PLY file of the C-alpha trace (Angstrom):
ply
format ascii 1.0
element vertex 381
property float x
property float y
property float z
element edge 380
property int vertex1
property int vertex2
end_header
61.73 -70.26 -17.82
60.72 -68.30 -21.26
58.44 -65.40 -21.04
54.55 -66.10 -21.97
52.84 -63.17 -24.14
49.18 -63.48 -23.82
47.27 -63.04 -27.18
44.01 -60.91 -26.86
40.88 -60.83 -28.54
40.77 -58.82 -31.00
37.83 -58.80 -33.38
35.88 -56.44 -31.16
38.62 -54.46 -30.78
39.63 -53.98 -34.23
36.12 -53.63 -34.90
35.72 -50.58 -32.49
38.86 -49.00 -33.57
38.23 -48.26 -37.44
34.81 -46.69 -35.45
36.97 -44.24 -33.07
39.56 -43.71 -35.62
36.75 -42.34 -37.96
36.78 -39.24 -36.86
40.34 -38.89 -35.73
43.05 -36.39 -36.88
45.56 -38.30 -36.87
46.10 -42.38 -36.80
48.92 -44.49 -35.48
51.00 -46.71 -38.21
53.35 -49.18 -37.34
57.19 -48.05 -38.61
59.17 -51.07 -37.57
59.76 -54.19 -34.89
62.51 -55.59 -33.49
63.23 -58.26 -30.37
65.41 -58.41 -27.35
66.88 -61.75 -26.58
66.13 -62.63 -23.23
64.17 -65.15 -21.02
63.70 -62.74 -18.63
61.65 -59.21 -18.44
62.43 -56.40 -20.36
62.12 -53.06 -19.80
63.18 -50.15 -21.76
62.66 -46.47 -20.66
64.55 -44.01 -22.42
66.39 -43.40 -25.64
69.22 -41.55 -26.81
68.87 -40.04 -30.58
72.63 -39.10 -30.84
73.89 -42.04 -30.13
70.75 -44.00 -31.16
70.20 -46.24 -28.15
67.79 -47.67 -25.83
68.78 -48.10 -22.17
65.99 -49.88 -19.35
66.52 -53.17 -17.46
66.24 -56.58 -17.24
64.23 -58.78 -14.41
66.28 -61.59 -13.45
64.04 -62.30 -10.47
65.78 -64.01 -7.90
69.26 -63.20 -9.46
68.04 -59.51 -9.27
67.88 -56.45 -11.73
70.45 -55.56 -14.51
70.41 -52.22 -16.06
71.02 -52.60 -19.82
71.83 -50.40 -22.37
70.36 -51.90 -26.42
70.99 -51.27 -29.44
68.02 -50.44 -31.78
67.94 -54.02 -32.80
67.66 -55.22 -29.87
71.37 -56.38 -29.02
72.07 -56.11 -25.42
74.87 -53.73 -25.64
76.05 -53.89 -21.54
73.95 -55.28 -18.48
75.19 -54.78 -15.08
73.68 -55.44 -11.90
74.15 -52.54 -9.41
71.53 -52.71 -6.78
73.46 -53.43 -3.96
75.83 -52.45 -0.82
78.95 -51.85 -3.10
80.63 -48.43 -3.56
79.29 -48.49 -7.24
75.63 -49.47 -6.39
72.48 -48.09 -5.36
70.88 -49.01 -2.06
67.42 -48.74 -2.74
64.76 -49.78 -5.18
65.31 -47.59 -8.30
62.15 -45.74 -9.69
63.13 -44.01 -13.13
66.21 -44.33 -15.35
67.26 -42.16 -18.53
69.94 -40.64 -20.26
71.79 -36.96 -19.10
72.28 -34.67 -21.47
75.90 -35.74 -21.67
74.48 -39.14 -22.33
75.53 -41.11 -19.41
73.07 -42.71 -17.79
71.02 -41.11 -14.13
69.52 -44.12 -12.25
67.50 -42.51 -9.27
65.62 -44.07 -6.15
64.38 -42.74 -2.99
67.53 -42.05 -1.57
69.95 -40.91 -4.62
70.56 -39.97 -7.71
73.73 -42.18 -9.64
75.35 -41.19 -11.99
76.49 -44.01 -14.66
78.81 -44.01 -17.86
77.49 -46.47 -20.79
79.12 -49.35 -19.22
77.24 -48.99 -15.69
80.85 -47.52 -13.79
79.80 -45.32 -11.40
80.14 -41.53 -12.38
78.63 -39.66 -9.57
76.15 -39.51 -6.56
74.30 -37.92 -5.14
72.34 -38.74 -1.28
69.20 -37.26 0.02
66.95 -37.54 3.02
63.62 -38.40 1.54
60.26 -37.59 3.10
58.77 -40.57 1.72
60.63 -44.06 0.72
59.17 -45.62 -2.41
59.87 -49.95 -3.11
58.76 -51.26 -6.30
59.38 -55.25 -7.66
61.01 -55.18 -11.36
63.42 -52.49 -12.77
62.51 -48.44 -12.84
58.87 -47.66 -13.40
59.79 -45.00 -15.55
61.80 -41.95 -17.32
63.35 -40.12 -15.41
62.51 -36.65 -14.94
64.87 -33.67 -14.44
63.89 -29.97 -13.78
66.86 -27.87 -14.42
69.82 -28.49 -16.11
73.81 -28.10 -16.02
75.73 -29.82 -13.14
73.90 -29.64 -10.44
70.45 -30.94 -11.40
67.07 -30.91 -9.44
64.81 -33.52 -9.87
61.71 -34.95 -8.69
62.09 -37.77 -6.47
58.66 -39.90 -7.07
58.17 -41.67 -10.17
55.14 -41.25 -12.28
52.08 -43.19 -11.54
54.14 -44.90 -8.13
51.37 -44.10 -4.92
53.58 -41.74 -2.48
51.29 -41.89 0.53
52.17 -44.01 3.32
49.00 -43.71 4.69
45.50 -43.10 3.08
44.20 -40.87 6.10
44.78 -37.67 4.83
42.59 -35.41 2.95
43.65 -33.76 0.05
44.46 -30.42 1.20
47.66 -32.34 2.89
48.04 -34.15 0.48
51.73 -32.54 -2.06
51.62 -34.51 -5.30
55.40 -34.08 -6.21
58.22 -34.39 -3.95
61.67 -32.92 -5.70
65.06 -32.86 -5.09
66.05 -28.66 -4.94
69.55 -28.76 -5.98
70.40 -24.70 -4.88
69.38 -25.71 -1.05
70.47 -29.79 -1.48
66.90 -30.39 0.08
63.51 -32.19 -0.45
60.55 -29.98 -1.35
56.89 -31.18 -1.91
54.88 -29.18 -4.05
51.39 -29.32 -5.91
48.59 -29.96 -3.41
46.36 -32.93 -4.41
43.42 -30.10 -3.05
44.60 -28.07 -6.24
42.95 -30.09 -8.58
39.54 -29.61 -9.79
37.98 -33.27 -9.42
38.51 -32.65 -5.67
37.08 -29.09 -5.24
34.70 -28.81 -2.28
35.95 -32.16 -0.69
39.47 -30.60 -0.01
39.18 -31.55 3.51
37.44 -35.12 3.09
39.02 -38.16 3.19
39.27 -39.47 -0.43
38.49 -43.82 -0.25
41.42 -44.25 -2.86
44.88 -43.58 -3.32
45.56 -41.11 -6.40
48.36 -41.52 -8.00
51.02 -38.42 -9.70
51.34 -38.89 -13.61
54.28 -36.40 -15.34
56.28 -36.00 -17.88
58.46 -33.12 -19.11
59.07 -31.51 -22.22
62.65 -31.50 -22.83
62.31 -28.46 -25.40
61.09 -26.24 -22.81
61.65 -27.93 -19.84
57.60 -27.30 -19.04
56.17 -30.59 -16.71
52.71 -31.82 -17.62
50.88 -33.19 -15.13
47.78 -34.71 -14.17
46.77 -37.65 -11.39
44.98 -41.14 -12.11
41.81 -39.90 -11.56
41.56 -36.66 -12.99
39.66 -34.40 -16.20
42.54 -31.87 -16.39
46.53 -31.84 -18.20
47.77 -28.81 -16.16
51.43 -27.51 -17.66
53.56 -26.18 -14.87
57.02 -23.74 -14.73
58.84 -26.37 -12.48
61.11 -23.21 -11.46
58.47 -21.44 -9.64
55.57 -24.01 -10.30
53.41 -21.05 -11.80
50.76 -22.77 -13.77
51.13 -22.14 -17.83
48.12 -23.97 -18.88
45.18 -25.39 -18.07
43.71 -29.05 -20.59
40.43 -29.99 -19.85
40.11 -34.21 -20.82
36.98 -35.30 -21.68
37.46 -39.41 -21.76
35.12 -41.53 -23.47
35.09 -44.10 -20.60
35.41 -42.47 -17.05
32.74 -43.06 -14.76
34.63 -42.09 -12.16
34.37 -38.47 -13.37
30.59 -38.49 -14.05
30.26 -36.18 -10.84
32.85 -33.31 -9.77
34.32 -33.18 -7.19
34.37 -37.00 -7.47
32.12 -39.67 -5.33
32.69 -43.24 -4.05
29.88 -44.35 -5.39
31.32 -43.84 -8.99
34.57 -46.10 -7.99
34.03 -49.22 -8.63
35.55 -52.89 -7.44
35.59 -56.39 -7.49
36.95 -57.47 -3.94
39.57 -54.89 -3.84
40.47 -54.94 -7.20
39.45 -51.33 -8.99
37.50 -51.49 -11.93
37.57 -47.78 -12.71
38.80 -45.65 -15.16
42.43 -44.71 -14.99
45.09 -42.12 -16.15
48.03 -43.86 -17.09
50.68 -41.87 -18.97
50.68 -38.22 -20.32
53.09 -38.43 -23.76
54.76 -35.39 -25.14
55.15 -35.62 -28.59
56.76 -32.95 -31.13
55.70 -29.47 -31.35
51.92 -28.79 -30.46
50.66 -32.48 -29.68
50.92 -34.49 -26.40
48.46 -37.67 -25.33
47.11 -38.79 -22.23
47.25 -42.92 -22.27
44.21 -44.07 -19.62
42.84 -47.52 -18.98
39.17 -48.09 -19.26
36.91 -48.90 -17.11
35.48 -52.87 -16.92
32.60 -54.60 -15.96
32.51 -57.44 -12.95
31.45 -59.86 -16.00
34.19 -59.29 -18.37
36.42 -58.98 -15.00
35.24 -62.66 -13.60
35.52 -63.98 -17.78
39.41 -62.88 -17.62
40.17 -64.37 -14.80
38.39 -68.10 -15.52
40.35 -67.46 -19.11
44.17 -66.99 -17.21
44.53 -63.46 -19.53
46.80 -60.91 -18.62
45.25 -58.59 -16.09
43.71 -55.05 -17.44
46.62 -53.13 -17.32
48.45 -55.10 -19.23
46.16 -55.74 -21.63
46.14 -53.51 -24.90
42.70 -53.90 -25.42
42.15 -51.54 -22.29
44.60 -49.12 -23.67
43.47 -45.76 -24.53
45.31 -42.85 -25.93
43.44 -39.40 -25.94
45.26 -36.63 -28.05
45.58 -33.00 -27.68
46.89 -29.92 -30.51
47.63 -26.53 -28.92
45.92 -27.72 -25.83
42.85 -28.87 -27.68
41.46 -32.32 -27.54
40.95 -33.59 -30.91
37.80 -35.91 -31.01
38.46 -39.75 -30.95
40.16 -42.25 -29.26
43.46 -44.32 -30.77
44.26 -47.87 -29.59
47.31 -49.85 -30.72
45.99 -53.59 -30.58
49.34 -55.12 -30.20
50.72 -53.68 -27.23
51.24 -51.37 -24.77
52.78 -47.55 -25.15
55.93 -47.60 -22.89
57.46 -43.98 -24.03
57.60 -41.77 -27.15
60.28 -41.59 -29.25
61.43 -38.66 -31.71
59.63 -37.42 -34.82
56.35 -38.48 -33.09
56.74 -41.86 -32.69
56.12 -43.91 -29.16
57.63 -47.43 -27.95
55.49 -50.09 -27.75
55.86 -53.70 -25.99
54.21 -56.50 -27.67
51.70 -58.55 -25.86
49.22 -60.50 -27.92
51.33 -63.45 -28.40
50.39 -66.82 -26.67
53.85 -68.99 -27.89
56.21 -69.34 -25.46
59.37 -66.73 -26.72
63.04 -66.14 -26.12
62.83 -63.11 -26.56
60.88 -60.01 -25.92
59.42 -58.38 -28.78
59.09 -54.47 -29.33
57.67 -51.91 -32.43
57.63 -48.87 -33.06
54.15 -46.75 -34.45
54.24 -43.49 -36.26
51.57 -40.84 -35.11
50.72 -39.71 -38.72
47.60 -37.46 -40.21
45.49 -39.18 -41.72
45.57 -36.97 -44.90
49.19 -37.65 -45.05
49.61 -41.38 -44.91
0 1
1 2
2 3
3 4
4 5
5 6
6 7
7 8
8 9
9 10
10 11
11 12
12 13
13 14
14 15
15 16
16 17
17 18
18 19
19 20
20 21
21 22
22 23
23 24
24 25
25 26
26 27
27 28
28 29
29 30
30 31
31 32
32 33
33 34
34 35
35 36
36 37
37 38
38 39
39 40
40 41
41 42
42 43
43 44
44 45
45 46
46 47
47 48
48 49
49 50
50 51
51 52
52 53
53 54
54 55
55 56
56 57
57 58
58 59
59 60
60 61
61 62
62 63
63 64
64 65
65 66
66 67
67 68
68 69
69 70
70 71
71 72
72 73
73 74
74 75
75 76
76 77
77 78
78 79
79 80
80 81
81 82
82 83
83 84
84 85
85 86
86 87
87 88
88 89
89 90
90 91
91 92
92 93
93 94
94 95
95 96
96 97
97 98
98 99
99 100
100 101
101 102
102 103
103 104
104 105
105 106
106 107
107 108
108 109
109 110
110 111
111 112
112 113
113 114
114 115
115 116
116 117
117 118
118 119
119 120
120 121
121 122
122 123
123 124
124 125
125 126
126 127
127 128
128 129
129 130
130 131
131 132
132 133
133 134
134 135
135 136
136 137
137 138
138 139
139 140
140 141
141 142
142 143
143 144
144 145
145 146
146 147
147 148
148 149
149 150
150 151
151 152
152 153
153 154
154 155
155 156
156 157
157 158
158 159
159 160
160 161
161 162
162 163
163 164
164 165
165 166
166 167
167 168
168 169
169 170
170 171
171 172
172 173
173 174
174 175
175 176
176 177
177 178
178 179
179 180
180 181
181 182
182 183
183 184
184 185
185 186
186 187
187 188
188 189
189 190
190 191
191 192
192 193
193 194
194 195
195 196
196 197
197 198
198 199
199 200
200 201
201 202
202 203
203 204
204 205
205 206
206 207
207 208
208 209
209 210
210 211
211 212
212 213
213 214
214 215
215 216
216 217
217 218
218 219
219 220
220 221
221 222
222 223
223 224
224 225
225 226
226 227
227 228
228 229
229 230
230 231
231 232
232 233
233 234
234 235
235 236
236 237
237 238
238 239
239 240
240 241
241 242
242 243
243 244
244 245
245 246
246 247
247 248
248 249
249 250
250 251
251 252
252 253
253 254
254 255
255 256
256 257
257 258
258 259
259 260
260 261
261 262
262 263
263 264
264 265
265 266
266 267
267 268
268 269
269 270
270 271
271 272
272 273
273 274
274 275
275 276
276 277
277 278
278 279
279 280
280 281
281 282
282 283
283 284
284 285
285 286
286 287
287 288
288 289
289 290
290 291
291 292
292 293
293 294
294 295
295 296
296 297
297 298
298 299
299 300
300 301
301 302
302 303
303 304
304 305
305 306
306 307
307 308
308 309
309 310
310 311
311 312
312 313
313 314
314 315
315 316
316 317
317 318
318 319
319 320
320 321
321 322
322 323
323 324
324 325
325 326
326 327
327 328
328 329
329 330
330 331
331 332
332 333
333 334
334 335
335 336
336 337
337 338
338 339
339 340
340 341
341 342
342 343
343 344
344 345
345 346
346 347
347 348
348 349
349 350
350 351
351 352
352 353
353 354
354 355
355 356
356 357
357 358
358 359
359 360
360 361
361 362
362 363
363 364
364 365
365 366
366 367
367 368
368 369
369 370
370 371
371 372
372 373
373 374
374 375
375 376
376 377
377 378
378 379
379 380
């Protein structure tokens, strides 16, 4: 069955885009596009600038997940199914994947870290005892986040924007948001209590009614960790060696009613049935030098949600109309918010670029289109 890419209503979005960008120092400019020829869903999770290749997966549903290497024209260079019980396989859902400094490929699950060569032959394997096991549907959800370099690597075990709480009956002061493998002791440790987030101060011992996801990325240059949560008004920069705070970056969203009251209140969290309608932070983008971005999904009204359902439009998390990008320079938020109307931001690339997965077409296609957009200063366009 061919993949179906949904067409969004862009007229209102385009109008709002130009209004929002008018106050911005930066804008996104489309650089190029490429296609991955596949009838099955394609995900891309990391890029190696030395070899000029991507790594990701092809979700063949009942046939399983194939790990894949793509060139920058979208050609599949290598692919292999590696979830299973064989000596080369990983045994649990892959949560994250990415390139190692040597150019090999890390694939991390809840119970192991595999290293493969570029043809997905096993190079090494680390097994560990997790505090929580996580299953995800489809392929790895995020880029692998190493905390140290060298042969013995420490790394975050729970994936970014993946909930790690089995039961939602613990107060914030008893919830640690990060589990990581410590290479020195070869054990799993936990850190960053949810109660340390400013939005929970005052309700640290009260059970919160919704699950909160950790969201993070690493600065490849200095290994600092950028961290926030799905309902949060701060990005915190940590030294992942001792977990000391390096910097606190306040965030002010244009659309985030859930943050109208601090500490958080259940009354500000809108639902329709079991579907959340409130805004949620989605991912942190670490650009070159002094720029970072925060992607969030803006809230949706009950009427709009019902209209989208009746028109069989994609859910909010798959609809670029709801994806907003806030920029920060030297730790200070820049005015306005950005959008990319053609698709969803997947990850950052060198030279202040982002990879975008296109979702704005209605035709049935035998390929998956991607675009590369560059963040540029408006006066240098």
